MARDOBA-19039 format. One record per residue (C-alpha): residue in one letter; residue number from 1; x, y, z. Coordinates in nm, 3 decimals, decimal comma. Example, Ala and Ser with C-alpha at 12.3 -4.5 7.8 and 13.67 -1.06 7.14 Angstrom:
% residues 2
@aa = a | i = 1 | xx = 1,230 | yy = -0,450 | zz = 0,780
@aa = s | i = 2 | xx = 1,367 | yy = -0,106 | zz = 0,714
***
This chain:
% residues 109
@aa = x | i = 1 | xx = -3,623 | yy = 1,960 | zz = -3,696
@aa = x | i = 2 | xx = -3,931 | yy = 1,920 | zz = -3,479
@aa = x | i = 3 | xx = -4,069 | yy = 2,214 | zz = -3,282
@aa = x | i = 4 | xx = -4,346 | yy = 2,216 | zz = -3,025
@aa = x | i = 5 | xx = -4,537 | yy = 2,530 | zz = -2,933
@aa = x | i = 6 | xx = -4,780 | yy = 2,540 | zz = -2,642
@aa = x | i = 7 | xx = -5,041 | yy = 2,814 | zz = -2,642
@aa = x | i = 8 | xx = -5,219 | yy = 2,888 | zz = -2,318
@aa = x | i = 9 | xx = -5,569 | yy = 3,011 | zz = -2,395
@aa = x | i = 10 | xx = -5,695 | yy = 3,324 | zz = -2,219
@aa = x | i = 11 | xx = -5,943 | yy = 3,278 | zz = -1,935
@aa = x | i = 12 | xx = -5,823 | yy = 2,919 | zz = -1,879
@aa = x | i = 13 | xx = -6,027 | yy = 2,779 | zz = -2,167
@aa = x | i = 14 | xx = -5,757 | yy = 2,527 | zz = -2,249
@aa = x | i = 15 | xx = -5,413 | yy = 2,470 | zz = -2,391
@aa = x | i = 16 | xx = -5,321 | yy = 2,429 | zz = -2,757
@aa = x | i = 17 | xx = -5,023 | yy = 2,213 | zz = -2,852
@aa = x | i = 18 | xx = -4,877 | yy = 2,261 | zz = -3,199
@aa = x | i = 19 | xx = -4,620 | yy = 2,019 | zz = -3,340
@aa = x | i = 20 | xx = -4,422 | yy = 2,144 | zz = -3,639
@aa = x | i = 21 | xx = -4,153 | yy = 1,978 | zz = -3,848
@aa = x | i = 22 | xx = -3,922 | yy = 2,142 | zz = -4,097
@aa = x | i = 23 | xx = -3,844 | yy = 1,929 | zz = -4,402
@aa = x | i = 24 | xx = -3,668 | yy = 2,036 | zz = -4,719
@aa = x | i = 25 | xx = -3,710 | yy = 2,404 | zz = -4,635
@aa = x | i = 26 | xx = -4,086 | yy = 2,376 | zz = -4,572
@aa = x | i = 27 | xx = -4,281 | yy = 2,377 | zz = -4,244
@aa = x | i = 28 | xx = -4,541 | yy = 2,110 | zz = -4,174
@aa = x | i = 29 | xx = -4,797 | yy = 2,095 | zz = -3,892
@aa = x | i = 30 | xx = -4,896 | yy = 1,760 | zz = -3,743
@aa = x | i = 31 | xx = -5,272 | yy = 1,740 | zz = -3,710
@aa = x | i = 32 | xx = -5,504 | yy = 1,501 | zz = -3,536
@aa = x | i = 33 | xx = -5,874 | yy = 1,473 | zz = -3,477
@aa = x | i = 34 | xx = -6,045 | yy = 1,634 | zz = -3,180
@aa = x | i = 35 | xx = -5,966 | yy = 1,463 | zz = -2,851
@aa = x | i = 36 | xx = -6,273 | yy = 1,282 | zz = -2,722
@aa = x | i = 37 | xx = -6,336 | yy = 1,035 | zz = -2,443
@aa = x | i = 38 | xx = -6,504 | yy = 0,698 | zz = -2,463
@aa = x | i = 39 | xx = -6,577 | yy = 0,417 | zz = -2,224
@aa = x | i = 40 | xx = -6,349 | yy = 0,117 | zz = -2,242
@aa = x | i = 41 | xx = -6,399 | yy = -0,220 | zz = -2,086
@aa = x | i = 42 | xx = -6,138 | yy = -0,389 | zz = -1,868
@aa = x | i = 43 | xx = -5,935 | yy = -0,645 | zz = -2,057
@aa = x | i = 44 | xx = -6,002 | yy = -0,501 | zz = -2,402
@aa = x | i = 45 | xx = -5,735 | yy = -0,380 | zz = -2,639
@aa = x | i = 46 | xx = -5,756 | yy = -0,014 | zz = -2,740
@aa = x | i = 47 | xx = -5,564 | yy = 0,211 | zz = -2,976
@aa = x | i = 48 | xx = -5,336 | yy = 0,467 | zz = -2,805
@aa = x | i = 49 | xx = -5,467 | yy = 0,821 | zz = -2,763
@aa = x | i = 50 | xx = -5,174 | yy = 0,957 | zz = -2,964
@aa = x | i = 51 | xx = -4,928 | yy = 0,748 | zz = -3,162
@aa = x | i = 52 | xx = -4,604 | yy = 0,874 | zz = -3,319
@aa = x | i = 53 | xx = -4,387 | yy = 0,670 | zz = -3,549
@aa = x | i = 54 | xx = -4,011 | yy = 0,637 | zz = -3,542
@aa = x | i = 55 | xx = -3,769 | yy = 0,804 | zz = -3,612
@aa = x | i = 56 | xx = -3,925 | yy = 1,127 | zz = -3,478
@aa = x | i = 57 | xx = -4,028 | yy = 0,999 | zz = -3,135
@aa = x | i = 58 | xx = -3,720 | yy = 1,100 | zz = -2,933
@aa = x | i = 59 | xx = -3,689 | yy = 1,441 | zz = -3,099
@aa = x | i = 60 | xx = -4,062 | yy = 1,503 | zz = -3,057
@aa = x | i = 61 | xx = -4,069 | yy = 1,407 | zz = -2,691
@aa = x | i = 62 | xx = -3,763 | yy = 1,625 | zz = -2,620
@aa = x | i = 63 | xx = -3,926 | yy = 1,922 | zz = -2,795
@aa = x | i = 64 | xx = -4,250 | yy = 1,860 | zz = -2,605
@aa = x | i = 65 | xx = -4,065 | yy = 1,850 | zz = -2,273
@aa = x | i = 66 | xx = -3,887 | yy = 2,177 | zz = -2,352
@aa = x | i = 67 | xx = -4,216 | yy = 2,343 | zz = -2,451
@aa = x | i = 68 | xx = -4,382 | yy = 2,229 | zz = -2,129
@aa = x | i = 69 | xx = -4,096 | yy = 2,365 | zz = -1,917
@aa = x | i = 70 | xx = -4,104 | yy = 2,692 | zz = -2,116
@aa = x | i = 71 | xx = -4,458 | yy = 2,764 | zz = -1,988
@aa = x | i = 72 | xx = -4,352 | yy = 2,704 | zz = -1,628
@aa = x | i = 73 | xx = -4,446 | yy = 2,341 | zz = -1,569
@aa = x | i = 74 | xx = -4,159 | yy = 2,147 | zz = -1,417
@aa = x | i = 75 | xx = -4,143 | yy = 1,770 | zz = -1,369
@aa = x | i = 76 | xx = -4,196 | yy = 1,664 | zz = -1,008
@aa = x | i = 77 | xx = -3,860 | yy = 1,484 | zz = -1,009
@aa = x | i = 78 | xx = -3,696 | yy = 1,802 | zz = -1,143
@aa = x | i = 79 | xx = -3,822 | yy = 1,994 | zz = -0,842
@aa = x | i = 80 | xx = -3,653 | yy = 1,743 | zz = -0,610
@aa = x | i = 81 | xx = -3,326 | yy = 1,774 | zz = -0,800
@aa = x | i = 82 | xx = -3,349 | yy = 2,153 | zz = -0,796
@aa = x | i = 83 | xx = -3,407 | yy = 2,143 | zz = -0,419
@aa = x | i = 84 | xx = -3,107 | yy = 1,915 | zz = -0,368
@aa = x | i = 85 | xx = -2,897 | yy = 2,147 | zz = -0,581
@aa = x | i = 86 | xx = -2,998 | yy = 2,451 | zz = -0,375
@aa = x | i = 87 | xx = -2,932 | yy = 2,269 | zz = -0,048
@aa = x | i = 88 | xx = -2,590 | yy = 2,154 | zz = -0,169
@aa = x | i = 89 | xx = -2,506 | yy = 2,506 | zz = -0,286
@aa = x | i = 90 | xx = -2,597 | yy = 2,651 | zz = 0,055
@aa = x | i = 91 | xx = -2,396 | yy = 2,380 | zz = 0,232
@aa = x | i = 92 | xx = -2,089 | yy = 2,460 | zz = 0,020
@aa = x | i = 93 | xx = -2,128 | yy = 2,832 | zz = 0,093
@aa = x | i = 94 | xx = -2,144 | yy = 2,757 | zz = 0,467
@aa = x | i = 95 | xx = -1,835 | yy = 2,535 | zz = 0,444
@aa = x | i = 96 | xx = -1,644 | yy = 2,808 | zz = 0,258
@aa = x | i = 97 | xx = -1,730 | yy = 3,059 | zz = 0,530
@aa = x | i = 98 | xx = -1,603 | yy = 2,820 | zz = 0,799
@aa = x | i = 99 | xx = -1,282 | yy = 2,738 | zz = 0,613
@aa = x | i = 100 | xx = -1,198 | yy = 3,098 | zz = 0,525
@aa = x | i = 101 | xx = -1,279 | yy = 3,209 | zz = 0,882
@aa = x | i = 102 | xx = -1,041 | yy = 2,943 | zz = 1,015
@aa = x | i = 103 | xx = -0,760 | yy = 3,051 | zz = 0,781
@aa = x | i = 104 | xx = -0,813 | yy = 3,419 | zz = 0,864
@aa = x | i = 105 | xx = -0,776 | yy = 3,334 | zz = 1,235
@aa = x | i = 106 | xx = -0,449 | yy = 3,143 | zz = 1,166
@aa = x | i = 107 | xx = -0,312 | yy = 3,437 | zz = 0,967
@aa = x | i = 108 | xx = -0,371 | yy = 3,671 | zz = 1,266
@aa = x | i = 109 | xx = -0,173 | yy = 3,442 | zz = 1,502
***
């Protein structure tokens, strides 16, 4: 099982991302070299910044997404869906009020 832990550093000095995997009852930490930046020329082929091999890719990306959401960062598309959900919920509440009000009036007649 792959687990991702995101540590927010105090005083906004950065964010640490830890990727763990449990295998045969032992925990392992994925490690990489320090992230640096270099100039690249248009049209040249470069190695990816981070590369993960199969079969862990889907599990890793899911764990990373969950870790990101757990520290309060939501995908932009998720915010739209959440807004649509809230609007739909309010609309349904309004419709219920109208319907129940109409039936209450019929009961009084």
